[in-house]
N, C-alpha and C positions, 0 to 999 in steps of 0.2 A: 937330737935333731931339732925338735921342737923348742928345746930349752936353749939351743944355740942361735935359733930363726931369732927367738923372742929377744935375747941379749942382741943381736945385730940391729934389730929392730929400735931397741930401747938407745943403741950407741949411735944411731944414724940421727934420731931425733933430736936427743943431746948435742950431736955435732952441730944442725942445724941451727937448733937455739942458739947455742955459742956464739955461731957466727952471726945469726940477727943481733944478740948483744953486742958483741963486738962492733959491728956496726955501727950501732948507734953512737958509740964513741967519737966515731968519725964524721958524724952529722955537721961537724965544723966547717967541713967545704962548701955547703950550701947557705952559710952564714957570711953575709957579704961583710966588707972591710968597716970597722967602726960598728955593727951591731952585734947584739948579744942572743945565744939561746936561752930563751927562758927554761930553765929548767927545774925551778920547784917555788908555789907559793905558800907561805905560811903566812897564819893571822895569830895577832896577841891581842892582848885585852887588859887593861889595868885591872877592869873588875871582874873578879874571879868567877862571881853568881853570872856573867853575862855567858851564854855558849857561842862560842866562836864558831861552831860547825854552822850557826843559823845563817852566817854571812858568808858563806861560801859559795850559795848560789848566785851572790851577786857580784861573785870575781868578775870582770869584763874580759879579763884575760888570762887562759889556764894553760900551765905546760900541757904539753904531749900529752894523750891518754896512755894508760898503763894497762897491759891486762893482767887482771886479776888484782890490781892495785899495785903489782912491785914492777913488772916487766914494759919497757917501752918498746914493745916488738912493733908497732904500726911504725914509729920513727926509725928503727932499725931498718926494716924492709924499706924505707925510702933510701935510707942512707947507702944501701947497696947498690942502688942506680948509680948511673955514670951523669954526666953533665949533658952530654950528646943525646937530646930527646927525639931525634930522627933513627934513633935505634929502637925496635920493639921492646926489647928487654926492661931498656931504662924506662918507657913510657908504663910500660905494665907494672914494674915495682911500684912508679910513684901513684900510679893510680890505687894499687893495693895499699900502699903504705899513707903515712900521714905526715904532710910538711911540715919543717922545724916552724915553731913557734917562735917567733923574734920579739924581742922585749920591746914594747911600746908605753912610754914614758905617759902619751896622753890618754891612753886606756885604764893605767893606774891612777892619774890624778881623777878620771870619772870614777872609777870604783871608789873611792874615798868619800867624793860626795854620795855615791850611794850607800854607802855606810854611814854616814852621818843622817840621812835621810830614814834609814831604818832603825837606829839607836832614837832619833826623836820620835818613832812610832811605837817604840819599846818605852817611853818614857824619860828617855833620856834626851831630855830638850834640848840640853847644850852641849849633847857629845859632839866630839870631832874624829877626824882619823887622818893619819899619815902613812909613808912609806920609806923604806930603807930599800936598796937594792945591793945585796951583797955580791961581788963579782967574783967570779971564780977561775979555774983552769979551761983550757980549751974553749974560751971565750962563751963561758955560760956562767948566768946569774940567777942568784935566786931573789925574790921579792918576798919581803917581810912587812906586811900590813900590822899595823900599831891602833888599838882601838882606844879613845881616849872617850868612854861616857859620862865620865863627871858623877853630879848627883840626879837618882831618880826621882822624878817627881810624882806625886800620888794626888789623888782627887779629896778635895779637903772638903768639898759638899759639891750637891747636884740639885739644882733648880730648872724648872721646866718654864718656857714663857711660850704656853698656847694661845696664838693671836686671834684664833677662830673660837667662837664659842660654841658652834655645833661640835665639832673636834673637841674642844675641851671636855664637853659633856658627855659625848662617847666614850671616850678614853677613861672617865672617871667611871660610869656607868660601868664600862667591863673589867675595871682594875686594870688597866692596862700598864700604867706607870709605877703599880705596886710590882709589878715585876720586870722591871729595868734590868738590864744586865749591867748598869754605872750604879756602882755604890761607894760611899766615901770610905776612905782609904787604900782602894783597889789602887794599882799603878794607872799611870795615864796613858792608855792603850790607843792610838788610834784604830785598830782594826776593830776593838770592842765598841769605839764612838761610830765609828760606821755600821757594825752589826748592828748598834741600836735605833739607828737610821732607817734599819733594811726592816729591822722587826715592825716598828709604829708605820712603815709605811705598808708590808703587810696585813698588818692589822685593820688599816682603813681601805684597804683595796679590797679586803674580804668582808666589807662591812659598807657596802655600796659606793666608795668614792673610786668611781671610774676613772677620773683624770689625776688622781694624785698622784704623784711622784715624788724619792727623796729627796730631789733638789729643795722641795719648800722646808727642809729641816737644815739648818744651819746648827755652829755653837759657837758659843765665846767664852775665852777661858782667861781668868784674872789671876794674875800672881804678884798683884802690887802689894800684899801683905808679905810679902818675903818667904823665904825658907823654902820648905820642899813641896808646900801645899798650892794646889789649882783649885779656886772655886770656876765650877762649869756650868755655864747655862744652856739650856736645850732650848733653840727658836724655832717654833712651827708656824710659819708663815703663811698670813691668809692667800689666795687666790690673785694672781694678777690679769685683770682684763683692760681692755680699751688701748690696747699697744701697749701693756707692760706699764702701765701708770697708775691707772685706778685698782684699789682695791677692792674684792668680794669675798664672801664665804665659802668654801669649797662646796661644789653641791653634791648630794648624796642621791644616787640612782636606784631606781626600782624595777625590776624585770619586769616587762608588758607580756609581749605575745611571744611565744615560740613556737617556731617553724622549720619544718624539714621539707628539704628539696633535694632532688638526684642532680649530682653536678658530674661535668666530666662526659665521660662517653656511657654515662649509666642512663637510660632512657627512665625507671622507675627504680624507686627504691625496694630491694627486695626481701626488708625486714617487716616483721608485724611492728604495728604501730604499738603495742606493748612492749616489744623489746627495744625500740628508738627512746620510750620514756624512761622505761627502767636504765637506760645507760646515759641518760640525759640529767645530770644534777642539778642544772640552771632550770629554776621554777618559776613563774608567773607569780606575781606579787611580793617576790622576795628580795630582799636588797642584792645588787649587784656584787658576786664574790668571786675574784680572780681564782682563788683554789679550785672551787666548783668548774669553772672555766678548763680549768689545767687536768683535772680529773675526769673530766667529761671526754677532752681529748685522749688521756691514756684508755678512757673505757671502752671507746670505740675503736684505738688504735690495736687492742687485742681481739679486737672480731677478724675472725679469719677471712670473712665475707667484704669487709670495708678494706677499700685500697687506701684512700685517705678522706679526711675531713677538714670542711673549712668553715668555722664558725666567725661570724660577723653580728656587731652589734650596731644599731642605728638609733639616733636620738629623736624621740619626737619634737617636734617644734613648740616651744615655749612647755616645755613640761620637763621630769624629772626621769621620765620613764625611757628604759631600753628596750626596744623589741631586737629579740634573738634571731637569726636566720641560720639554720646549720645545712650546710650543703654534706652529701653524704656520695663518694663516688667507690663505687662495689668491684671486686675482682668477679674473674668467671667463676662459675658455680662450681663446675665439674672438671676435673682434671686424672690424666692418665699416665702414668711413668713407667719406663722400662728399665731396669737394670742388670746387666749382665755381669758376671764374677767368673774368676778363675781360682780354682782350689788347688793346694798341694797340699797334702798330709802324709809325712815321714814317706816322701816320696813317691805318693801314691797320687797322681796327675786325676783332676776332675772339672766339673764346669757346674755351674747354679745360675738361675735366671730367677729374678724376681718381676711382676707385675702389677700395679698399685692403683687403685682406682680411688679418688678423693673427691667427695661431696661436701663445698663448705657451708651447706646452708641448707640442711636436710628437712627443718621442720619451719624455715622462715625465722627462724632465731639463732641466727650464725650456729647453728651445731656443726660440728665439723664429724662426719661419718667416713672412714677408710676402710676397705679390704685390700690385704696385701695377700698374694699367691706366691709361693716359692718352691722351686726344684732343684733340687741338686744330685749329682751322678757322678762318682769315683771309683775308676777302675782297680782294684785290689788286689793285686800279686805277691805271690809266696807267702800266702796263707795255710800250711799244709793241715790236713783234716776235714776242711771246710769245704762245700759243696758249690756255696752260692760266691763267685769271686767278686761280686759286686757292692758298691754302698749305692741304695738310693733315699733320699730324704724329701717328703712333699709335705707342707705346711701352708694353711689358711689363717689369718690374723684379722679381725676386724676390731675397730677401735671407736667409739663415740663419742664425743667432746661435748659438753654442755660449757658455755662460757658463764656459768653461774652456779653458784650451790642449788643442788637439786636435795632437797631436804623437805620434809613435810613441817608444815605449821611456822614456817619461818614469815618474819614480818616483812612486808614490802620495805620498809626503811631500812632492816637489816641487809636484804638483798641488795639494794642501792648501794649502800657503803662497801660493801664486800666487793673482791676482784678474784674471786675463788673460780677453779674449772672444777667441773666431775667428768671424771671419766668412766667408762663401762669399756672393758675389755675382753675378748673372748678368743681363743685360738686354739687350732689343734694340730700337733705337729706326730707326724709318721716316720719312723724309720726304720730300715730294713740294712742289717749288715750280714755277713757270713756266720757273725759268733751269735744274733740273736737281734730279735724283732722287737720295735720299743715304740709304745704311742705316749703322746702326753698330751692331756687337756687343762687348759688354765682358763679362769674366768676371776674375773677381780673388778671390783667398784671403790675407786678411791675420788678423793679430793686434794687439790692442789691450789693454793694460794703464796699470796707475798705481801708484806708488810706494807705501812703506805709510803716510807722511804726506797722501797724497792732493795734495801739490804738483807734480809732476810725473807727467805722460801721456806714453804711448810708444805710435807705430803702426810696425807693421812689415809693408809690403806682398811677400809672398814672393812672388806671382804677381800679375801684371796685366797682362790682355792686351785691346787694342783693335784692333777689325779695321773700317776703315773701307770702304766698297763703294760706288762710284758708277755703279749700271748706266745711266742715261742722262743727258746733256747737251744741252740743245738747242743747235741748229746756230748759232742767232742767239746765245748766250752764247759758245760755243765761238770762234765767229769774231772775234767784236768784243774777246774778255779773253784766250784762252788760243792763239790761231792767228797771230792779225794780226800781223805781222812790227813793225809800227811801232808796236804797243801792249802787245808780249808781256811779260808779267811772272813772271819763275821763280818768286816768291813764290807769286804767286795761282794760277800752274798748279802747282805742287806740293801746294796744299792742293785741290785738284778732281781728285786722282788714287789710285786705289786705294792702302791702307796698311794695315801691318801692324806694332803696336809692342806689344814685350812689355817691360814694366819690372819692375825690383825697387828697391823704396822701405826708407827707413827717416826717421820723424819722431820729435822731443820737442818739449814744451812744459813751460813753468814759469810757476805766476803765485802768488806771495805778497802780493797786494794792492798791493805799492810796485814791486817788480820783476817785470817778465814778458818770457818771450824763446820764441820757436821755432825749432827747426832743421830743416829737411827738405831729405836729400838720394835723388836716384833715379838710377838708370841704364837703359838700357834697349839691346838688339840685340847686347850683347858676346856673351852666348851662343850666339845663333843666328849672329853673326859668325866664333866660332871652330870652330864645327861646319862652314859654309860653307868656311872655308879649309881645316880637317882632310878632307874629303870632295871638296874641289873642287866646289863648288856652283855652280848656273847662275846666270848674270849677264844684265840686260837690257841694251837698247841704251845705256844711261848708264853699263854698268860697274857697276852695283849688283848685289848677290847679293839674290836673293828665293828667299820662299817660298811655294809653290802660284801660282807665277809673280805675287807682290804683293813688290814692295820694302819690305822693315822699314827701319823707323827705328833710327838707333844716335846717340846722345847720352848727356850728362851733366851733371845740374842741382842746383844747391845753393843753399838759400834761408836768407836768417836775418833775423829780426826781434828788435827790443830795445825797450821801452817802460819808462820811469822816471815814477814819479810824485812831485813834489815837493809837500808839503801847507804851503801857507802859512799858512792858518788855518782855523776852523771853516767857512768858508765860500768860499774861494778855493784853488785847487791850479793847478799847473803841470807840465804833461805834455810829455817828451820821447820822439821816435821816431825810430828811425833804422831803415831797410829795407835790405836787400842781397840781390840774386839774380843768378845767370849760370848759365847754359846752353851747351853748347858741342856743336854737330852734328860729329860726326866718323865715318872709316871709311865706313860705308855709305850717311852723309848729308851733306849741303853744307848744308841747311837745316832749321831745327828744323820740326816739326808745328805747327801754327797754334795749338793749344790749347795749347802749352809754351813760344809766345813769351811775352814780357812787353810789356805797354802802361803807359802812364803817362798822368796826369789823371784825375780822377773825383772820387769824395766820400770815397774812402780814400787819396788821392795827394796830388798838386799840385795844391791845389782852385781856382786859378786858369783851369784848362783844362777842359773836357768832357771825359767818357769816352774813352780812345782819343787824345784830341787831340794831345798833347806827342811829340815826339820822333819817331825815333831822333834823337839830338844836334841838329844845327841843319837837319833835314831838313824841308819844309815842303811841305804838300798842294798838290794844285795848286787856285792862285786861293784859297788860304788853307782850303779845304775838308777836313774829316775825311777820310782815305784808312784806313778799320779795316784793309785788308791790309797796306800799306807803313809804318803807325805802329805798330810792334811791333819788338820785338828781342831781343838774346840776352842783355844786362845791365841790371839797373836798381838806381836808387840813391833813396832815399825819406830824406828829413830834416824831421822835423813837430815845432814847436813849439808849443804849445796852452794858453792862459790861461782855466781855465772858472772860472766864479762863479756862486753860485746867487745869483737874482734873485727873486722871490717864487712863494708856492704852488709847483707842480710844475715851473717853468721856470728853466732855466740859461740861460746865455750864454758863449761863446767870443770869443776873440780869437786867432788862429793866423795863423803864418809856416811855409810849406811851401817846399822847394826838391827837387830833383831834377831826373831824367830817364832815358830809356832811350837806348842803344846795341847796333849791332850789330858781334860779334865779327871779321866779315869783310866787305869792301868789296863792295856789291850797287848794280849799277847803278841798281835802283828805288828806292834809295834815296840820293841824293848827300847826303854830310855826315853820315850814320847813323853811321861807324865810330867807336869809341873808340881814342883816341888819348891818351897820357899826356899830351902835350905843350900838348892843347888839349881835354879833357874838362871841367876846370873853367869854361873859358871857356863851356862850354854847357850849365851848370847853371842851370835855371830856377827862379825864384822868384815866390813869389804871398803874399797876405795877405789877410784878410778877417774877417768876423763869423759867427757863428753862434748859432743858438738850439737848444735842447733841450726837448723835453717829457718829464720822467722819470715814468713812470708806473710804474717799481718792476720789472714785471714785462716790460717792453719800452720803449725809450726811441726816441720821435720826432725826428730828426734835419734840420734845413734850415739849409745852409751857404752863404753868398755871399761867391764867391772874387773878387780882383782879380789880374791879372796885375802884375809889378814887374818882375821882367828876363824879356826873351823871347829864347830863341837862336837862333830861326827867325824874323828880321827882314828887311827890305827898307829900314828908315831908322832913323836914330837913337832917332827919337821912339817907334817900333814897339819897338826893343831895350831902352832905359829905360822902361817905360811908368809905371813910378812917379812919374815928373817930368811926364810929358805923359799923363793918364790918359783914357782914351776908353771911356766905357760900354758902348758897343755893339761895340767891337771888343773889351774887355780882360774882361769881365764874367763870370763861369759861377754858374749857381744848382744845388745839388745836394740832393737828397733823399734822404733813408735811414734804415733801421732802425738802432738800435745807436750807439755811441762809434765814431770812426773808427781806433781804437786803443788 
């Protein structure tokens, strides 16, 4: 029945797709007599080393968009409509679809002019472009642009004409011209010329030249000697005064007084003077520095108590002194928020609520202190052998964040340069279930900071403590799962014992819009193990060292994620992602804590499987059911390839292929086939494929992914192993709902 239903759905989708594709051929009914439908645009170049793809963004008129760079579905949807726009269905189809693009020769002429400008910017000074139109059937036209770059010019020599003696002396003193972006032999690139203007302007703005801008810098290029060489001269002109006719040297300014005042609705600045000084990089007696100005804005902008900052400079009459006035507007110090929630766990409905108090200026230094109280209740039914039929959870979480490095012996200069956050957090969580009662206490001290460009962020967990206490376990749960010789599970048992974790960790992430990666490493138990060895600490019956009669965890863990975005065109992109993680228990532990183990499957992994439904290795849960304890591992591999395409309105589509699995590093009796082996692991890589729909509302993305198994490492038959050739909707399909992109 399920298989027949899945076939019907697939056939229906194919029928709709075919109708839209066929209707695209009938778009000619919307093409007026004497006009042509722009069906394709192509760019060719006489020079092989010139990349034609660089010119595509400059094409003024493109053909109708394609879903996944293949199908003109929007045009086909528009073509399904009729000419009578008084009918609702026709208007709706035209709104959803895309109007046919009609060939416009004027736009093609302008495009050729733009291409010539681009070539000149790349050093092809005499480059030209033209186009031809190839007319086809059904009033369709193809435009072929031809690039004729000609000879590429290069810089034969670079010289400087610094007309201002003061500027000349400064640039020579700091060796600025020795680090020029312009070098003999390089191609004549307009963007590099402009970048050099920006570089010199920034240097002068950061060394006191308050009024200097890049228009004071011009170039002259000499090609008199012939050939493909250009003699380039950079001219830095003097300042123009007296109505733009008289020349004078550029004035170099020094900072005078730096004052603070409350602005907006703020009656007084709620910050200590030392905090104001620490976040202000503009210092009296030093030359004006535009970089320090921007850093000052950034530093005040990251303080939660500050609403906005307004910095003004005033020139003292008949002097080169700039007085600085900094206006600070502040937010409300205290806030309270309440958030109700609804819960549903395996059909058991419940409710939860949280109350959060936040103080944004606890010690008048922009410290953020918050307390979050949360309570949850869930009515649990159908649990035989257990007296308590309800689930209750209560937690309190406190967090104190300092907008600076809180470390002894740091110099004031270092603290002023850094943009770190120091965070102290303490939480307590109480869970009462019919099967057990669980208490979790955590405490952490960490540092977070970004690099100057804002593309890299770092996190250092100096100390992270987790204490897990199990005050009560029901006799039914203990007898059936923990003590029963025939059903004993060491992994399950380990996770229902008292446990102490003290870890140290470091993380780094980078994102420039094209490449993104994350690296995280952490270790736990090494310090405690070293102390225990040194003093001959107490061991339990399993030979583990204990702290307060509780065995502590000891392991090392490392994770790496990398994503690369390939932009195909304005509506389509291809994203590649690889994720690798490995964690190894040693010394005082033979099993990783459950929270540190890896799982596979789900919305951000191999999407043909449900969450925690894949692995480890070729392990398969009892009767094919998900075993959330045993389907965990010590090593994880994720490989993902996703083609993303804009469809219409705020809706995007995706086609994806996922691969990966998890493995254990040790052989565990409860996880047969789950251990990683070099000569077998590649045979156990699962593969899935599927389609996705995303609703992009700018501030958040709703994602729906439908995945199908292609290669299943946990199989009992050849059909189940290679599911791509023998699809079974009820066996192989998984649906995922999530917020945000998968990677």
